[in-house]
C-alpha positions as CSV (number, residue, x, y, z in Angstrom):
1,M,-11.4,11.7,10.3
2,K,-10.2,13.6,7.3
3,Q,-9.4,11.6,4.2
4,I,-5.8,11.9,3.1
5,Q,-3.8,11.1,0.0
6,I,-1.2,8.4,0.2
7,Y,1.4,10.9,-1.0
8,E,1.1,12.7,2.3
9,L,2.2,9.6,4.2
10,L,5.1,8.5,1.9
11,P,7.9,10.7,3.6
12,L,6.6,9.8,7.1
13,L,6.7,6.1,6.7
14,R,9.6,3.7,7.3
15,Q,11.6,2.8,4.2
16,G,9.7,0.2,2.2
17,F,6.8,0.1,-0.2
18,V,3.1,1.0,-0.1
19,A,0.4,-0.4,-2.4
20,M,-3.4,-0.5,-2.6
21,D,-5.3,-3.8,-3.0
22,K,-8.3,-4.2,-5.3
23,D,-10.6,-3.7,-2.3
24,K,-9.0,-0.2,-1.8
25,S,-7.1,-1.1,1.3
26,W,-3.6,0.4,1.6
27,Y,-0.7,-1.5,3.0
28,W,2.9,-0.8,3.9
29,Y,5.5,-3.5,3.2
30,A,9.1,-3.8,4.4
31,N,10.0,-5.7,1.2
32,E,8.7,-5.2,-2.3
33,P,5.5,-7.1,-2.8
34,E,4.2,-8.9,-5.9
35,I,0.6,-9.2,-7.2
36,D,-1.0,-12.5,-6.0
37,I,-1.4,-14.3,-9.3
38,D,-3.9,-16.8,-7.8
39,S,-6.5,-14.2,-6.8
40,Y,-5.3,-11.1,-8.7
41,T,-6.9,-8.9,-6.0
42,R,-4.0,-8.2,-3.6
43,W,-0.3,-7.8,-3.1
44,I,1.8,-10.5,-1.3
45,V,5.3,-10.7,0.2
46,N,7.5,-13.7,0.7
47,S,9.1,-12.3,3.8
48,G,9.1,-9.3,6.1
49,P,6.4,-7.4,8.0
50,Y,3.5,-5.5,6.5
51,I,0.9,-3.2,8.0
52,N,-2.7,-2.4,6.9
53,L,-2.5,1.4,6.7
54,S,-6.2,1.7,6.1
55,D,-6.8,0.4,9.6
56,L,-4.9,3.5,10.9
57,F,-5.8,6.2,8.4
58,D,-8.6,7.2,6.0
59,I,-6.7,7.1,2.8
60,A,-8.2,8.0,-0.6
61,P,-8.2,5.3,-3.3
62,F,-5.5,5.3,-5.9
63,E,-6.4,7.4,-8.9
64,D,-5.5,4.6,-11.4
65,D,-6.0,0.8,-11.4
66,W,-4.9,-0.7,-8.1
67,E,-2.2,-2.8,-9.8
68,Y,-0.3,0.4,-10.6
69,S,-0.4,1.7,-7.0
70,L,3.0,0.2,-5.8
71,M,5.3,3.0,-4.6
72,E,8.5,3.3,-2.5
73,C,8.3,5.2,0.7
74,G,10.4,6.5,3.5
75,K,13.2,8.0,1.5
C-alpha cells in the first residue's frame, strides 16, 4: 500500500477533525478532541464517534510534533 499524506484525505473525510497521537496513529473525530492530560500521548473526546484512520490507510507521520497535528476536515 502506498503511503499518503493526511492532506490528501482531508477533503474526502466527513466534517470533523483529524489528529495524530504520539504513537503516530491518525484518527478522525466528529467533535474537536483535546490532548489527554493524564497520559499526554493521545487525543480524547468527551462525546461523538471517532475512527482510527491508520487502520484503513498508510498515512505518513505529521511533520511536526504530534500535539500540533489537529486539523479540521471535510469542508
